[in-house]
C-alpha positions in Angstrom: -0.1 0.0 0.0 2.8 2.4 1.0 6.2 1.8 -0.7 9.1 4.2 -0.2 12.1 3.6 -2.4 15.5 5.2 -1.7 13.9 8.4 -0.2 16.5 11.1 0.7 15.7 14.4 2.4 17.9 17.1 4.2 17.5 20.3 5.9 20.3 22.3 4.4 23.5 20.2 4.9 21.9 17.9 7.6 20.7 14.6 6.0 17.5 13.5 7.8 16.4 10.6 5.6 19.3 8.7 3.7 18.2 6.4 0.9 15.4 5.2 3.1 13.1 2.5 1.9 10.0 1.2 3.6 6.9 -1.1 2.8 3.7 -0.8 4.8 0.8 -3.1 4.2 -2.9 -2.2 4.6 -3.7 -4.0 7.8 -0.2 -3.4 9.6 -0.3 -1.8 12.9 3.3 -0.2 13.3 4.8 2.0 15.9 7.8 4.3 14.7 10.3 5.3 17.3 13.5 7.2 17.5 15.1 10.2 19.2 13.8 13.7 19.0 14.7 15.3 15.5 15.6 12.0 13.9 13.0 12.6 11.1 10.0 10.7 12.1 7.5 13.5 11.5 9.4 14.4 8.3 8.9 11.0 7.1 5.2 11.1 7.7 4.9 14.5 6.0 6.6 13.1 3.0 4.1 10.2 2.9 1.4 12.8 2.9 2.9 15.0 0.3 3.4 17.9 2.8 7.1 17.8 2.0 9.0 16.6 -1.2 12.1 14.4 -0.9 15.2 15.4 -2.7 15.3 11.9 -4.4 13.5 8.6 -4.4 10.0 7.3 -5.2 6.7 7.0 -3.3 4.2 4.5 -4.5 0.9 4.7 -2.5 -2.3 2.7 -3.3 -0.8 1.3 -6.4 0.4 4.6 -8.1 3.5 6.6 -8.0 2.8 10.0 -6.2 4.7 13.0 -7.4 2.4 16.0 -7.8 0.0 17.7 -5.6 -3.0 16.3 -7.2 -1.4 12.8 -6.6 -1.3 13.4 -2.9 -4.6 15.1 -2.8 -6.2 12.0 -4.0 -4.8 9.9 -1.0 -5.6 12.4 1.8 -9.0 11.3 1.9 -7.8 7.6 2.4 -5.0 8.1 4.8 -6.1 9.9 7.9 -3.3 12.0 9.4 -3.0 13.2 12.9 -0.7 16.3 13.2 1.7 16.5 16.2 0.3 19.9 17.0 -3.4 20.0 17.3 -3.4 23.7 16.4 -2.2 22.5 12.9 -5.4 20.4 12.5 -8.1 22.6 14.0 -8.9 25.9 12.2 -12.8 26.4 12.5 -14.5 28.4 15.2 -16.5 25.4 16.6 -16.0 21.7 17.1 -18.8 20.6 14.8 -17.3 22.8 12.0 -14.0 21.3 12.3 -15.2 17.7 12.4 -17.7 18.3 9.6 -15.2 19.7 7.3 -13.7 16.6 5.9 -17.0 14.7 5.4 -18.5 17.8 3.7 -15.5 17.8 1.3 -16.1 14.1 0.6 -19.5 15.0 -0.7 -21.8 14.3 2.3 -24.9 16.4 2.7 -25.0 18.8 5.8 -27.4 16.4 7.4 -25.1 13.3 6.8 -22.2 15.3 8.0 -23.9 16.3 11.1 -24.7 12.6 11.8 -21.2 11.6 11.2 -19.9 14.3 13.5 -22.3 13.0 16.2 -21.3 9.4 15.8 -17.5 10.2 15.8 -17.7 12.4 18.9 -19.6 9.9 20.8 -17.0 7.1 20.0 -14.4 9.4 21.6 -16.6 10.3 24.7 -17.0 13.8 23.4 -20.8 13.9 23.5 -22.0 17.6 23.7 -18.9 19.0 22.2 -20.4 20.1 19.0 -20.9 23.7 19.8 -17.7 24.1 22.0 -15.4 26.8 20.8 -12.3 25.2 19.5 -9.6 27.6 20.9 -11.0 27.5 24.4 -10.6 23.6 24.6 -7.8 22.2 26.8 -4.8 20.6 25.2 -6.1 17.0 25.8 -9.6 18.0 24.4 -8.0 19.5 21.2 -6.0 16.4 20.8 -9.3 14.3 20.8 -11.2 16.5 18.6 -8.3 16.5 16.1 -8.6 12.6 16.3 -12.3 13.1 15.5 -11.7 15.1 12.4 -9.4 12.2 11.2 -11.8 9.4 12.0 -14.9 11.2 10.6 -13.2 11.0 7.2 -13.6 7.3 7.3 -10.0 6.7 6.2 -8.5 3.4 5.0 -5.3 3.8 6.9 -4.1 6.1 9.9 -0.9 7.9 10.5 -0.8 9.3 14.0 1.9 11.6 15.2 2.2 11.5 19.1 -1.6 10.7 19.6 -1.3 10.4 23.4 0.4 13.8 23.8 -1.5 15.9 26.4 -3.9 12.9 27.3 -4.7 11.8 30.7 -4.5 8.0 31.6 -8.2 7.5 31.2 -8.4 9.1 27.7 -5.3 7.2 26.7 -7.0 4.0 27.7 -10.0 5.0 25.6 -7.9 5.7 22.6 -6.1 2.2 23.0 -9.7 0.7 23.1 -10.8 2.6 19.9 -7.7 1.5 18.0 -8.1 -2.2 19.2 -11.7 -2.2 17.9 -10.9 -0.5 14.5 -10.3 -2.7 11.5 -7.7 -0.1 10.2 -4.1 -0.4 9.9 -1.9 2.4 11.3 1.5 4.0 11.6 2.0 5.6 15.0 4.9 7.9 16.1 5.1 7.8 19.8 7.5 8.0 22.8 4.9 6.2 25.1 6.2 2.7 25.5 3.0 1.5 27.2 0.9 2.8 24.4 3.1 1.2 21.9 2.9 -2.1 23.6 -0.8 -2.1 23.7 -1.5 -0.9 20.1 1.4 -2.0 17.8 2.3 -5.4 16.3 5.5 -4.1 14.7 8.0 -1.6 16.1 10.4 0.3 13.7 13.3 2.6 14.6 14.5 5.4 12.6 18.1 6.2 13.2 20.8 7.7 11.0 18.3 8.3 8.2 17.5 4.5 8.0 14.8 2.2 9.2 15.2 -0.9 11.1 12.8 -3.4 12.6 13.3 -3.8 16.3 10.2 -5.9 17.2 7.6 -7.9 15.6 
């Protein structure tokens, strides 16, 4: 499903990804670990077409992805949770933020409203529809960001530090949601307990390369 071939990316003279290759199958549940600044988020941004590698090829859902229109096609299929919730939430209210994706996928306003209600309920966010987004706590923003991703009904998830700002109870709820989901995912996390509960394979990014450290 996701095939990266000899991907190279650098910030100035600093090489972040060094001829990196990676294959991800649709139902895999993978954790990606590594030190701060090693390139984990950069790698995910490249997969989503938010950054362009200096060299290499990306093949996603059976097609090479090069142009912006190529990546626009996959963004409805791969749900991406940004590391910073403020990068994900840009509407005045929660209902507008969560409905944005479904409306862009062609749902009617009534269908989108039902989807918002279902998704918020699944995250124990009942009654959040009319909450003002910028007034939410950090943990609440994180969960609403997750709702915007799940409401799109993606085929695969990429979650960048999904437990950041969440208390233990909410983390447990997120684990339960992922366990019950039929989706595959790639998770960036430093939370060893969360990784142990949610991932079947652990990859480490180090020195610009990927290695499997646990299956």
